C-alpha positions in Angstrom: 20.1 62.1 109.0 18.8 59.3 106.9 20.8 59.3 103.7 19.8 56.8 100.9 22.3 54.1 100.1 22.7 53.5 96.3 24.6 51.2 94.1 26.7 52.7 91.2 25.9 50.7 88.1 29.1 51.4 86.1 30.8 48.2 87.3 27.6 46.3 86.4 27.2 47.6 82.8 27.7 44.0 81.4 24.4 43.1 83.0 21.0 44.3 81.7 19.5 47.2 83.7 16.5 45.1 84.7 18.9 42.5 86.3 20.8 45.1 88.2 17.6 46.5 89.5 16.5 43.1 90.8 19.9 42.5 92.5 19.8 45.9 94.2 16.3 45.3 95.5 17.3 41.9 96.8 20.4 43.3 98.6 18.4 46.2 100.2 19.7 49.2 98.4 17.4 52.3 98.3 18.3 53.2 94.7 20.9 53.4 92.0 23.5 55.8 90.8 22.8 55.0 87.2 25.7 55.0 84.8 25.3 56.1 81.1 26.7 52.7 80.1 25.3 49.6 78.5 21.5 49.8 78.5 21.4 51.4 81.9 20.8 55.0 80.7 21.3 56.2 77.1 21.4 59.9 76.8 20.4 60.1 73.1 17.4 57.9 73.7 16.3 59.8 76.8 16.1 63.0 74.7 14.7 61.5 71.5 12.0 59.1 72.8 9.4 60.5 75.2 8.6 56.9 76.5 12.2 56.1 77.4 12.5 58.0 80.8 9.0 56.9 82.1 10.0 53.3 81.3 13.2 53.6 83.3 11.3 55.1 86.2 8.7 52.4 86.1 11.4 49.8 86.1 13.0 51.3 89.2 9.6 51.6 90.9 8.9 48.0 90.3 11.9 47.1 92.4 11.2 49.7 95.1 14.3 51.8 93.9 14.8 55.5 93.4 17.4 57.5 91.5 19.1 60.7 92.7 22.1 60.8 90.4 23.3 59.7 87.0 27.0 59.3 86.0 28.7 59.9 82.7 32.4 59.4 83.5 33.4 57.8 80.2 32.2 60.6 77.9 33.3 63.4 80.2 36.8 61.9 80.1 37.0 62.8 76.4 36.1 66.5 76.7 39.6 67.6 77.7 41.9 64.6 77.2 45.1 64.9 75.1 45.9 62.6 73.4 42.6 61.1 72.2 43.4 57.6 71.1 42.3 53.9 71.0 41.6 54.0 74.7 38.8 56.5 74.2 37.5 54.5 71.2 37.1 51.6 73.5 34.9 53.4 76.0 32.9 55.9 74.0 29.6 55.5 72.2 30.1 55.2 68.5 28.2 58.5 67.9 30.7 60.3 70.1 33.8 58.6 68.7 32.7 59.2 65.1 35.8 59.1 62.8 38.2 59.4 65.8 39.6 62.8 64.8 40.6 64.1 68.2 39.1 67.6 68.2 35.9 66.3 66.7 35.7 63.7 69.5 36.2 66.4 72.2 33.5 68.5 70.7 31.0 65.7 70.4 31.8 64.6 74.0 31.1 68.2 75.2 27.8 68.2 73.4 26.9 64.8 75.0 27.8 66.1 78.5 25.5 69.1 77.9 22.8 66.6 76.7 23.4 64.5 79.9 22.3 67.5 82.0 19.1 67.8 79.9 18.5 64.0 80.2 19.1 64.2 83.9 16.4 66.8 84.3 14.0 64.7 82.3 14.7 61.9 84.7 14.1 64.2 87.7 17.6 64.2 89.1 19.7 67.3 89.9 23.3 65.8 90.0 25.5 64.3 87.3 28.7 62.7 88.4 31.6 62.3 86.0 35.1 63.0 84.8 36.4 66.0 83.0 39.5 64.7 81.3 42.7 66.6 81.3 45.2 68.2 78.9 47.8 68.3 81.7 47.8 64.8 83.1 50.3 63.6 80.6 52.8 65.9 82.3 52.3 64.6 85.8 55.7 63.0 86.1 57.2 66.4 85.0 60.2 65.0 83.1 61.2 66.4 80.8 59.9 69.4 82.7 57.3 71.8 81.3 56.9 75.5 82.1 54.1 76.8 84.4 52.6 78.3 81.2 51.9 74.8 79.9 50.1 73.8 83.0 48.2 77.1 83.1 47.1 76.5 79.5 45.7 73.1 80.5 43.4 74.8 83.1 42.4 77.5 80.6 41.6 74.7 78.1 39.4 73.0 80.8 37.6 76.2 81.5 37.0 77.0 77.9 35.6 73.6 77.2 33.6 73.1 80.4 32.1 76.5 80.9 29.6 76.2 78.0 28.7 72.7 79.3 28.1 74.2 82.7 25.9 76.9 81.2 23.5 74.2 80.1 23.7 72.6 83.6 22.7 76.0 85.0 19.9 76.4 82.4 18.2 73.2 83.4 19.0 73.3 87.1 21.4 70.4 87.4 24.9 70.3 89.0 28.0 68.5 87.9 30.0 66.6 90.5 33.5 66.0 89.3 35.2 62.9 90.7 38.6 64.0 92.0 40.7 61.2 90.5 44.2 60.6 88.9 44.1 61.4 85.2 41.6 64.3 85.7 42.0 68.1 85.8 41.5 67.8 89.6 43.2 64.8 91.2 44.3 66.1 94.7 43.8 69.1 97.0 45.8 71.8 95.1 44.5 70.7 91.6 41.0 70.8 92.9 41.5 74.4 94.1 43.0 75.3 90.7 40.1 73.7 88.8 37.5 75.5 90.9 39.3 78.8 90.4 39.5 78.1 86.6 35.7 78.1 86.3 35.2 81.0 88.6 34.0 78.8 91.5 30.6 78.7 89.8 28.1 76.6 91.7 27.3 74.4 88.8 30.7 72.7 89.2 31.2 70.7 92.4 32.8 67.5 93.6 32.1 63.8 93.9 34.0 62.6 97.0 35.5 59.1 96.6 38.1 58.4 99.4 39.9 55.5 97.6 41.7 57.8 95.3 43.0 59.9 98.2 44.3 57.0 100.2 46.7 55.7 97.6 48.0 59.2 97.0 48.5 59.7 100.8 45.9 62.5 101.0 43.5 63.0 103.9 39.9 62.2 102.8 38.5 63.6 106.0 40.2 66.9 105.6 39.1 67.1 102.0 35.4 66.9 103.1 35.9 69.7 105.6 38.0 71.9 103.2 35.5 71.6 100.4 32.3 71.4 102.5 30.2 73.5 100.1 31.3 71.6 97.0 30.6 68.0 98.1 27.7 67.3 95.8 27.8 63.5 95.9 29.5 60.7 97.8 30.9 57.4 96.4 32.2 54.8 98.8 35.1 52.7 97.6 37.9 51.4 99.8 41.7 51.1 99.1 44.4 49.1 100.6 48.1 50.2 100.3 50.7 47.4 100.0 54.0 49.2 100.0 56.8 46.8 101.0 59.9 48.0 99.3 59.1 46.3 96.0 55.4 47.3 95.4 55.2 50.9 94.2 52.4 53.4 94.4 52.2 53.8 90.7 51.3 50.2 90.1 54.3 49.1 87.9 52.0 48.5 84.9 50.8 45.3 86.6 47.3 43.9 86.0 44.4 44.9 88.1 44.4 43.1 91.5 47.9 41.7 91.0 49.3 41.4 94.5 52.6 42.9 93.4 50.9 46.3 92.9 51.5 48.8 95.7 47.8 49.4 96.2 44.4 47.9 95.2 40.7 48.6 95.6 39.2 46.2 98.2 35.8 45.6 99.7 34.4 48.4 101.8 35.6 48.3 105.3 38.6 46.0 104.6 41.0 48.8 103.5 42.7 51.9 104.8 39.9 54.5 104.5 39.0 55.8 108.0 35.3 55.4 107.4 34.0 56.5 110.8 35.9 59.7 110.7 34.7 60.3 107.1 31.1 59.9 108.1 31.5 62.2 111.1 32.9 64.8 108.7 29.9 64.3 106.3 27.6 64.8 109.3 29.6 67.9 110.2 29.1 69.5 106.8 25.4 68.6 106.7 25.7 66.3 103.7 22.3 64.7 103.2 22.6 63.2 99.7 23.0 59.6 98.6 25.8 57.4 99.8 26.7 55.4 96.7 28.6 52.1 96.8 31.0 51.8 93.9 32.0 48.1 93.8 35.5 47.6 92.3 37.1 44.8 94.3 38.7 42.5 91.7 39.7 40.0 94.4 36.1 39.3 95.7 33.0 38.0 94.1 30.8 41.1 93.4 27.5 39.4 94.2 28.7 38.7 97.7 30.6 41.9 98.1 27.9 44.4 97.0 25.5 42.8 99.6 28.2 43.0 102.3 28.9 46.7 101.4 25.3 47.9 101.9 25.3 46.4 105.3 28.6 48.0 106.2 27.4 51.5 105.0 24.1 51.2 106.9 26.1 50.5 110.1 27.9 53.9 109.6 24.7 55.9 109.0 24.7 57.3 112.5 23.0 60.6 113.0 24.8 63.7 114.4 23.9 64.8 117.9 20.6 66.7 118.1 22.2 69.4 120.4 25.7 70.7 120.8 27.9 69.3 123.5 28.0 72.7 125.3 24.2 72.9 125.3 23.8 69.4 126.6 26.5 70.0 129.3 24.8 73.2 130.4 21.4 71.4 130.8 23.0 68.6 132.9 24.4 71.2 135.3 
């Protein structure tokens, strides 16, 4: 099962797209998971300028790269979030932020996500990875407590805002892969079940599996693959290391990124607590054949060295499943 290994460009949006392509080629990646950030992929230009997408594809081809997926996490975050504030202003395109009036931002973000599906189809890819935002995340500590009706309203709000977006995904033949992640409508096993139920388990809405966010929540990333086998639409590889020693807490204590006093941190792939071999065995078991995307986010290691190390690590794990079942092989031997 030869799965392509790609590099997620979101952490590289400070560099021009051409430079990221050259780096990915040099390191031996098969392609890119292109983020709708910086000049990497601009949804409005992709739809308005007929020369934009061919130019992007030509740039990829020049470096021997392909694209299977684009990502629009930042805009997706604003579709359901409450509150909408200065944090969103800092991550959204000016055309989506507009005057900053919260409901206007949400509606423009929803339109942009629908347009992302249309732009993905023009690019020739069938999966968009992203966030959904959440009206309920602000209640995650649950004190003062809220009623179940408040939580249910958050999932109803998610369905009301995302179903029309997913209608466009269906219309153009593209799927949305939600990254299960703290701050989102689905951030663990039970909230994922609830989110899928909220949209009627429609096929347009699936999941991006990223084990790092499971590890620091003490969830099982292997079991998640098996439990949601038919919804794993994309795979991101990022590692996490827990550092719980009596002082360091799982919530991070409002300490800066990569501060050693935090209770967890993202680390280079293969150096953390993700059980990678078991994860890849589970991906084989469910028949996942899509891209394996490296999401580089180790603030304690130089990214130019780390991204090259990561692709080698992932390729070592790209073992194929057995061609015959154990029982069949055993019967033949006898």
